[in-house]
Every structure is written in C-alpha cells, then in structure tokens.
RODO-2510 file (C-alpha; in nm, 4 decimals, decimal comma):
residues 111
     n   res          X          Y          Z
     1     m    -6,8572     3,9921     2,7826
     2     d    -6,5248     3,9127     2,7680
     3     y    -6,2744     4,1535     2,6611
     4     t    -5,8833     4,0732     2,6130
     5     p    -5,6452     4,4369     2,6346
     6     d    -5,3648     4,4824     2,4738
     7     k    -5,2413     4,7098     2,7411
     8     f    -5,4481     4,7770     3,1041
     9     i    -5,3610     4,9273     3,4867
    10     v    -5,5918     4,8861     3,7386
    11     v    -5,6718     5,2106     3,9501
    12     k    -5,8173     5,3274     4,2396
    13     l    -6,0665     5,5948     4,2474
    14     t    -6,1449     5,7708     4,5743
    15     a    -6,4726     5,9410     4,6192
    16     p    -6,5409     6,2506     4,8085
    17     e    -6,6598     6,3069     5,2230
    18     p    -6,8955     6,2530     5,3599
    19     s    -6,8090     5,9060     5,3444
    20     p    -6,5021     5,8443     5,1474
    21     t    -6,5362     5,5399     4,9715
    22     n    -6,2797     5,3422     4,7503
    23     h    -6,3572     5,0950     4,4230
    24     y    -6,1136     4,9885     4,1899
    25     r    -6,2043     4,9565     3,8158
    26     v    -5,9431     4,8527     3,5312
    27     f    -5,8487     5,1270     3,2539
    28     a    -5,7985     4,9022     2,9503
    29     c    -5,5872     4,9944     2,5955
    30     w    -5,6327     4,8556     2,2361
    31     y    -5,3943     4,9552     1,9782
    32     g    -5,5858     4,9822     1,6242
    33     g    -5,3207     4,9054     1,3971
    34     y    -5,3005     5,0083     1,0452
    35     a    -5,6471     5,0615     0,9721
    36     g    -5,8232     5,1828     1,3049
    37     s    -5,7386     5,3787     1,5823
    38     d    -5,6728     5,3324     1,9623
    39     n    -5,9201     5,2595     2,2164
    40     w    -5,9641     5,2546     2,5549
    41     k    -6,2434     5,1444     2,8393
    42     l    -6,3133     5,1831     3,1705
    43     n    -6,4977     4,8992     3,3094
    44     s    -6,7781     4,8953     3,5697
    45     g    -6,5974     4,8403     3,8905
    46     i    -6,3729     4,5341     4,0149
    47     t    -6,5990     4,2656     4,2022
    48     k    -6,2840     3,9937     4,2223
    49     v    -5,9283     3,9036     4,0611
    50     i    -5,8412     3,5508     3,9644
    51     r    -5,4950     3,4727     3,8349
    52     e    -5,4466     3,1831     3,5980
    53     g    -5,0763     3,1545     3,5437
    54     d    -4,9939     3,4892     3,4089
    55     i    -5,3688     3,5682     3,3233
    56     l    -5,5553     3,7996     3,5530
    57     h    -5,9239     3,7612     3,5607
    58     f    -6,1063     4,0993     3,6134
    59     k    -6,4323     4,0491     3,6592
    60     g    -6,6731     4,3531     3,6828
    61     t    -6,9786     4,4917     3,8069
    62     s    -7,1967     4,4320     3,4683
    63     g    -7,0782     4,0952     3,4519
    64     s    -6,7789     4,1713     3,1656
    65     v    -6,4543     4,0084     3,2677
    66     y    -6,1142     4,1305     3,1388
    67     k    -5,8377     3,9035     3,0840
    68     c    -5,5287     4,0741     3,1525
    69     h    -5,1548     3,9506     3,0848
    70     i    -4,9222     4,0934     3,3757
    71     e    -4,6515     4,1367     3,1208
    72     s    -4,9203     4,4198     2,9619
    73     y    -4,9450     4,6199     3,2480
    74     g    -4,9531     5,0099     3,1168
    75     t    -5,1017     5,2526     2,8607
    76     s    -5,0631     5,3005     2,5130
    77     g    -4,9276     5,6417     2,4765
    78     y    -5,3006     5,6891     2,3387
    79     g    -5,4471     5,5710     2,6579
    80     y    -5,2031     5,7666     2,9071
    81     g    -5,3489     6,1050     2,7728
    82     v    -5,6745     6,0075     2,8206
    83     l    -5,6514     5,8690     3,1669
    84     q    -5,4370     6,2170     3,2508
    85     n    -5,7714     6,3718     3,1270
    86     l    -6,0035     6,1793     3,3540
    87     i    -5,7542     6,2336     3,6605
    88     k    -5,8548     6,6124     3,6003
    89     e    -6,1549     6,6158     3,5172
    90     q    -6,2528     6,3879     3,8282
    91     a    -6,0552     6,5941     4,0664
    92     k    -6,2673     6,8545     3,9352
    93     q    -6,5561     6,6842     4,1222
    94     g    -6,3565     6,5749     4,4081
    95     v    -6,2687     6,2283     4,2853
    96     t    -5,8910     6,1061     4,3290
    97     i    -5,7749     5,8514     4,0808
    98     e    -5,4648     5,6888     4,1731
    99     v    -5,2949     5,4249     3,9667
   100     l    -5,1788     5,0949     4,1314
   101     p    -4,8185     5,0249     4,1284
   102     e    -4,7602     4,7529     3,8255
   103     d    -4,6058     4,4485     4,1721
   104     t    -4,9360     4,4629     4,3619
   105     d    -5,0941     4,1839     4,3759
   106     f    -5,4647     4,2478     4,2694
   107     t    -5,5889     3,9469     4,3941
   108     k    -5,5635     4,1016     4,7484
   109     l    -5,7460     4,4298     4,6796
   110     e    -6,0055     4,5082     4,9313
   111     i    -6,3528     4,5008     4,7217
***
C-alpha cells in the first residue's frame, strides 16, 4: 500500500540492552479537513529510501511505501502530541525515540 502524508518526520528507535539495536520509522500525519479528524501512522520500519526530485520514497518492512515531499517535514499539532506520548510510553520500556533533523540525508541511513 502507498501512503502520501500531509506531514512526516523520521524517527530513530533504539532498543535496550543487552544488544542495542537501532531502526528507523516514518511518523506520518494527515489533516482531517472540515468534516474529518486528523490522524497519524507509524510505519513498520524503513528498509530503503529513494529520492526522486523533491519526493522521498520510504519503503517499509510490511511492503508499504510512504511518498513524502521534502517540504512537508514536520508534524501537525495533533501529531506532535501523539509523538510526545509515544516517546514517553516507550521510555518506560527502555526504548528511546529520537526525531531526526530535517536536513538529514535519509538516503544514507544505516538500515
């Protein structure tokens, strides 16, 4: 399945010891519009990133592809609140979630 979010960020998740592992995911947000509500999705894990002009194609472990415009980096207000809650909840399990800077070359992630 392909997704085209209104806003997106890339996060790095680091699992706890004994063998710390990192992996990267797309946190995507969509605006609900007049009659809908905002929503979000965290992809299954990035396996490959391809850049075509201003579009980044993030391929996920589930087979999905997130097509993200580079100018859309960031979150909605709703998405920001959800992300802060995820960061807090995962910290209780020893997992850290770090938001990667906008100027990251996502095609060079060590995945």
